[in-house]
N, C-alpha and C positions, 0 to 999 in steps of 0.2 A: 432579555432576546430570546430564549430557550419557547419561550409561549407561542411568540413571532413563529419561530423555525418549528417547532409542532403542529402551527394551523397551519402555515405553509405546506407542509406536508400531507396532513391531510386531507388534503382538498384535494387528491389525487387519488383517493383510495377507490379502488374496484373492487375489491376482495378473491378472494382464493377459496378454493372448495374445504370443505371441514375436514382438519386433519389431515389436510396433506403436508409432505414437506417439498420447497421450492429450493431451487439454487440461484441465489440472486450474486450475479455479476459487477465488480464495482471497477471500472477503469482506469489509468491513468493518465499520466499526459502525453503526451508523443510530440517528434520535435521537427512535426509535419503540421503545419499550421492547420489546417485543415482537416484533419482528423481529432486536434485537438479538441476545434469549435464541433465541430459537427457532429460529435460522438453524442453532443448533447440530446436529439432523436434518439435515441435509441432507449429512451424513457420507458421502462414496460414492455418494451418487445423480448418477443423469445430470442432472437438474435442482433448482432448488432457485431457484421463483416465486416464494419468499417476499423474496425477498433479491432473486434475476436475474432482473429482464423479459425480459430475450434475450439469447441464445450462441450462440456461435460453432459449430455440427452438423457441423463441415466434416471432426471428427476426431470419436473419443471419446473423451466429455466424463465428466470428474470432479468434483463438488463437495466442497471442503473446509469442515467445517461445526464451529463452535466457538462456544461462548458469550463473545461478543466486551463482553461488560462486567468482562471480566480481563485483568489485562496477557498477554500470546499469548507473550510470549517465557522465562514462569516455565511448567516441567514442570507439567503434569495433566490428567490423564481428557479433560477436555473445552477444554482451552486449545490457540488457534492454531498452536503450534507442534508440539506433538505430534499435532494433525490431517491437518497439510500433511504430514512426516513418514512419517503413516501412507498417506499418496496416496503420494506418493513413494517407500513402499517395494513397493507391490502395483502400479504402472503406469510406476515410469523407472528399473530397474534395467539399468545398465549389463550386468552381467553375465548378464544376461537377453536382452540386445538388445532390449531396449526403450527408448522416450525419451520424453520430453515436452515439452510448452510450458504456463507460465504466465500465469493472466491473476489478475491484481489488483487490489480494490479499498479506498482509504482506507488504517483500519487491518492489510488485506490487506500493501500494501505492506512496510511495516514490518513484519510476519508473515513474506515472505517471503526482503525481505533476512538478516534473521536467519536462517533456517532454512539455508539458502544460502552463508553467510560462515560458518558453525561445524558445518553438520555436509556437506559435501560436501567437505572437503580435500582427499578421496583421490578425489575423483570418483566415487562411487560408481553417484548419481544423472546419468542424461543428458539434463540442461532443455538444450535447443536455446534459448530464449531464455523472455522474461518480458517483457511489455508490463503495464506500471505506469499502472493509470488513477487520476488523484490517488492519487499515493502519500502515505500519510503519515511516509513513512521519518523525515522530519525534525524530525518535530512540529510541533502548531501555538502560535500564538499563544492561541490560546482554553484552550489548556490551562492555558497563563501565569497570567491572570490569575485575581484573584481571588472568591470565591464572590457577593461584592455587586455587583460591577461582571456578572457573570454573571448574579446577578437583576434587574437591569435590564434588561440585553442581552434574558433572556428573553419581559421585555414589552411591549419593544420587536419583538422579531423572532415574537411568537408561537410560545415552545416552540422558537427555535433552538438553545437554550443547555440542554437538557433533558440531553444526553450526557452534557454537561463538569458539571454540576451531580449528577446520580444513579450514577455508575460513578464512582468517583473511583480503583479500582483501576487500570485502564484507563486515564483521566487522568494518574495519576504518568507513566508510559512513553510517553505525548503528549504531558509537558513535551519544547520542544525540547532542552532540555539533557540531556535523559534520553532520548530515541531520537537522539539522536545519539551516547551515548556508548554504547548497547546493542550495538551489533555495530561492526568494524571496514568501513563502508560500500564502501570500495577493494578486499574481499574480495567478487569472485562467482566463483571457480573456473573459470572461463571461459566462463559463461553471461552474455549480452550483455544489458542492462536499457534497453528502451526507454519512454522516460516523455510522459505525454500530459496538460497541466497546463491546469489550467480561469482563465479570465479574467470575471470575474463583477464588477467593482465595483459598491459599495450605501455609499449616505451614511452609513449608520448603522454600518458595521465598519469600513470603511477606513482608519479611525485605529488600529484595533488588527496591521495587516497591515502590514511592509516590502515594497512593491514591489505587484504582481498577485496576484491571489487570486482563490480558486470558495468565497468566503463563508464557508470551514472552514480552509484552509489556504495559505499564499503559496506562492509559485513556489521560493522555494530549498528546500522539503521536493517539493513535485511535481515538480522536474525534477532532482533529488537534487543540490542542490550542495553545494559543499564548505564553504561560508560562511552566514551567516546574515542577509545583507542584499539590497538592495531590485534585485530582478530583474524586469523586463518580458519576458525570453523564457529558451527553454530551449537547450539545446546550448553555455555558454555566453555572456559578456558583458561589455561593459568599463562599470562603471557608477562617474560621477563623484561624487563627494561631496566636501564642504564649501560655504564661500561665497568669493566673491573677496577679497581675494587668495589665498587659502588652500585653494583645489579643488586636488584631485590626481582622476586618472583609473584604474584599477585593471583588470584585467582577470581573471574568475574564471570558472574552470571547474566542472564538475559531477565527481563521485567517477569513479573508473577503467574502466573498461568501461560507466557508465551514459550514455545518448545520449536527444534529441530523437526523438520516435516520428516516421518518416520519412513517413505520410502525413497528417499535421496540422498546422498552425501551429505553428510555434516561440512567437510569442506567446498558444499558448491557446486556446482554445474555448469559445465564448461559452455553455456546461454546470452550471449551479450542480453543487454539488459532491455531492447526494443524488443524483442522476438519472442518473449513468454507467449503472449495473446497465442501467436501462432505456431508453437510446437505440440503437437498430438502426441508425442510420448512424456506432456505432463499435464495434458490435459485431464486426467483425470483427477476429479474434486475430495474425493474422498484420503483420510491419510493413511488407511490400513489396506 
């Protein structure tokens, strides 16, 4: 499978200037069917206005476009991992003196983590760092619940749950157990990941998520924690569970080489999940 994926990725190689640093954007899913499918046309382009309303142009930019209706970890000409590998081969080869940084959103975080864990063990790609905007690498509780509940939520939220009803292939890998089992999240092969989480509680959906969330993903995912627990901040947290007199407190940490984004609050920002690609106040890719 890996050989097939790498072969498909190298078919898209066009090359970047020797010594250049490129910012590679990796989109996620969108509750708009049109945006989820048509973002694949952004592959290799310098802009992707159908998904990213703003971007950091301090370096050359290239977009990873794929069909977000399908599991991005499975090989295929329009799948996420294949398309990201094509961009890495074109713009981030260490043996060509190239380097890159990656900015991802939502399911793009799962795609990025999967690719770097499985296809950069020999450090062929010189990825300086990854900026993850509300990463879905730990899965979503929305993907865990059944269709009858989602259909009810869809009425209350005026369509918020459409994605989870319409795209079962992608939803299966976004279940918390599946996303966490899809690759070794501790294996970044030297690339640091900086995580920005959302904190936007809503009465109609709070019951679904453990701890703070952005209406789609809980902090156990967006902060890349090792455990599915009720968290209220990124970067490590002591969590107390149980009832008196059986209460206990335990410290939980993120996966290896995964950190809170230093330019934003550890408690998350008040931005809902779908708004991140359009916010100029978080457009800067660098963690410093």
